[in-house]
DRENNUBA-487666 format. One record per residue (C-alpha): chain; x, y, z; residue in one letter; residue number from 1. Coordinates in steps of 0.05 Angstrom, whole numbers, always signed. Layout:
 c     xx     yy     zz r   k
 A      X      Y      Z a NUM
...
This chain:
 c     xx     yy     zz r   k
 A   +319  +1288   +896 m   1
 A   +396  +1262   +909 t   2
 A   +445  +1245   +863 d   3
 A   +479  +1195   +888 h   4
 A   +527  +1191   +833 l   5
 A   +542  +1258   +841 a   6
 A   +548  +1250   +922 d   7
 A   +597  +1197   +903 a   8
 A   +651  +1220   +869 l   9
 A   +649  +1283   +911 n  10
 A   +664  +1244   +965 t  11
 A   +723  +1222   +937 l  12
 A   +758  +1271   +913 k  13
 A   +753  +1311   +996 t  14
 A   +782  +1252  +1001 h  15
 A   +841  +1256   +951 e  16
 A   +838  +1323   +971 i  17
 A   +843  +1320  +1051 v  18
 A   +897  +1259  +1043 g  19
 A   +863  +1206  +1070 q  20
 A   +867  +1129  +1046 g  21
 A   +790  +1101  +1057 k  22
 A   +713  +1136  +1051 c  23
 A   +647  +1100  +1047 t  24
 A   +598  +1118   +992 v  25
 A   +528  +1098   +995 k  26
 A   +514  +1032   +952 a  27
 A   +479  +1031   +883 t  28
 A   +494   +997   +817 k  29
 A   +513  +1046   +777 l  30
 A   +555  +1080   +834 i  31
 A   +590  +1003   +837 e  32
 A   +592  +1004   +754 e  33
 A   +632  +1076   +762 v  34
 A   +679  +1043   +824 l  35
 A   +686   +984   +781 k  36
 A   +711  +1030   +723 l  37
 A   +763  +1064   +774 l  38
 A   +785  +1002   +796 s  39
 A   +812   +977   +724 e  40
 A   +839  +1045   +709 h  41
 A   +878  +1033   +780 k  42
 A   +847  +1106   +802 y  43
 A   +831  +1069   +868 l  44
 A   +857  +1010   +897 k  45
 A   +793   +975   +919 g  46
 A   +732   +981   +941 y  47
 A   +681   +930   +986 s  48
 A   +606   +922  +1000 l  49
 A   +594   +935  +1081 l  50
 A   +520   +913  +1096 d  51
 A   +491   +962  +1153 n  52
 A   +417   +951  +1149 g  53
 A   +392  +1003  +1103 r  54
 A   +430   +993  +1029 g  55
 A   +491   +978  +1039 g  56
 A   +562  +1033  +1030 l  57
 A   +617  +1022   +996 y  58
 A   +686  +1022  +1025 e  59
 A   +730  +1049   +987 v  60
 A   +802  +1048   +987 t  61
 A   +837  +1113   +959 l  62
 A   +904  +1108   +913 d  63
 A   +924  +1186   +908 g  64
 A   +914  +1193   +832 r  65
 A   +847  +1229   +829 i  66
 A   +854  +1306   +810 n  67
 A   +783  +1326   +804 d  68
 A   +719  +1276   +778 c  69
 A   +654  +1298   +778 g  70
 A   +579  +1284   +754 v  71
 A   +559  +1307   +672 i  72
 A   +499  +1347   +678 k  73
 A   +459  +1347   +638 p  74
 A   +479  +1270   +616 r  75
 A   +486  +1276   +544 m  76
 A   +480  +1232   +484 p  77
 A   +534  +1231   +441 v  78
 A   +532  +1197   +372 k  79
 A   +595  +1147   +356 r  80
 A   +623  +1205   +324 s  81
 A   +629  +1264   +367 e  82
 A   +679  +1214   +421 w  83
 A   +738  +1260   +415 a  84
 A   +700  +1332   +413 e  85
 A   +667  +1311   +480 r  86
 A   +747  +1293   +504 e  87
 A   +772  +1358   +495 q  88
 A   +728  +1389   +522 q  89
 A   +712  +1365   +603 f  90
 A   +780  +1313   +593 i  91
 A   +851  +1378   +613 p  92
 A   +902  +1340   +551 a  93
 A   +903  +1275   +506 f  94
 A   +904  +1223   +543 g  95
 A   +897  +1237   +613 v  96
 A   +840  +1222   +648 g  97
 A   +763  +1177   +636 l  98
 A   +696  +1194   +597 l  99
 A   +646  +1150   +641 i 100
 A   +582  +1134   +588 v 101
 A   +522  +1095   +592 s 102
 A   +514  +1054   +532 t 103
 A   +475  +1004   +515 p 104
 A   +524   +950   +522 q 105
 A   +530   +988   +584 g 106
 A   +578  +1024   +635 v 107
 A   +640  +1044   +599 m 108
 A   +692  +1088   +591 t 109
 A   +689  +1140   +528 n 110
 A   +758  +1096   +486 a 111
 A   +718  +1029   +498 e 112
 A   +659  +1058   +469 a 113
 A   +695  +1096   +407 e 114
 A   +743  +1020   +398 k 115
 A   +672   +986   +398 r 116
 A   +631  +1042   +348 r 117
 A   +570  +1055   +399 i 118
 A   +546  +1110   +417 g 119
 A   +525  +1135   +492 g 120
 A   +503  +1175   +540 r 121
 A   +553  +1212   +593 l 122
 A   +560  +1202   +668 i 123
 A   +626  +1223   +697 a 124
 A   +687  +1244   +680 y 125
 A   +764  +1229   +717 v 126
 A   +840  +1253   +724 y 127
């Protein structure tokens, strides 16, 4: 089994490290939601779907703002009162970076989940 999200985030990080402006990652619904969040929070310039006949790929335009990113395994559940504790665990400083979580209301950042007062499962981090 492969973890497509882990592969996609690793591809983003390695292309950022070597200074390339574009990369391609496999197209899945979860990866699309994560790319949308990263775009909204200005970690990426944008992304677009390329259909190669085998399920598709996303072409991602990088912005040079990702220092580190990765998936969180196991995907641990977090109660609505534990967001600050988990942020300290995975993010280097307060207000720097994002925790990406899956909630009953969809994929969102930990700050948004805290604002909506809901819990969820940690998926990934980026800063």
